[in-house]
N, C-alpha and C positions, 0 to 999 in steps of 0.2 A: 322601114325606121322601128328599133331596136327599142321594147318596152320595161322601164326600170323598175322593175316587181319588189324591189327593197323598200320603194318609197311607199308602197301600194297596200293600203290594207288586203283582206282574206277573201271579203266580201266584193270590194269592187276586181280583183282577178278574177274570182270566176267570174259576176258581169262581163270580161272584158273574154275571157275563152268562149264567153256565150254568144256573144256578136261577133268573134274571129272565124269561129269555125261557123254559125250560120251565113255572114258574110261570103266564104268561101266553100262551099258544102262540097264540091267533088271531092275532095279526099276519102270524104269518109262520108260517099256514095257508098250504099250496098253492104256497108257496114252495118249489125244489128247485133250491138252489145253496152250492156250494164256496167258501171265501173263507181264504187265507192272510197273513198281516200278518210283517212282517221288520221289526220294530220296533229304533230305533239308541237306543244311549245305557244309563245306567245302568239296570240289571235288562232292560233288551231282550233281545229274542233272536224264536225262528221260533213263531208259532203258528196254530192253524187253526179256523176255524169254519165248519158245517156244517148247513145249515138242511135238513130233509126229510120230511114228512109230517106238520106242525105239530109238527116237534120239531127243538132243537138239540143238534148234538153240537162240544163244544169241546175244544183238540187243545193241546197243551202240548208243541212239539215242530215237526219238519216233517211237514206235513198232505201231503204229496205234489203229486200233480196237481192243478192248483184251476181255477175259474170267471173268479176273478177275485182278483188277489193285489196287495196295497196296502205301501206301504214306507212310513213315516214314521217320526220321534222316538216314542220312549215320551212326550215332555210334551205334544203333538200328539194323539198316541193318548189320551191321559187329557184334551184339551178336546176331542176329539172325542166322547168318550162323554159331557161333560159339556153338552154342548150348546153350547159355547164356540168351536166352531170352526167355520168354514164349511165341508165339503170343497171345494167347487168354486173357492173363496176357495182355499184350502191347496193342488189342484191349480195354479193359476195365477200361484202365488209358490212354485213348487220344493218345497213342505214335506210335500205327498203324490206319489209315484208308483203309476201303476196299471199294469197289466199285465195285457194281456186285453178283459174287456169291462166299459169304460171305465161302461157303462149301471148295470152291475150295482153300482159304488165307489159313485153317488150313489143309487140304489135305498137302501144301507144306512143313511145318514144320514135318511135320511126315517123308514126299518125303527126307527132308533132312536132319532129323538123320539117315538114312539111309546112307549118305554119309560121309566118314572121312574128314570134314571140319576142 
């Protein structure tokens, strides 16, 4: 069942991400990485995602030091989650800014595709 992100608040979306990743941990097993998301626009803000030992932890607010920091609009983030935005194309068009390990940003898109958002 597809999730309609346009109708959800960012807080609800992050709770759903946390729930999905932890109820289906296989794709995140063996990963140890931290991400920050600086989302601009209505309902935007700072968010974090930490993956370690087959568990996901989401954070609403500044996650501090991370391996990969992403900046994009709330609208584009929702498209990325829904599988309607290619991260490479978004990066090339300036819709996605990455600080830190760009390979981790690309890996994130592949990871998200394994979940039915």
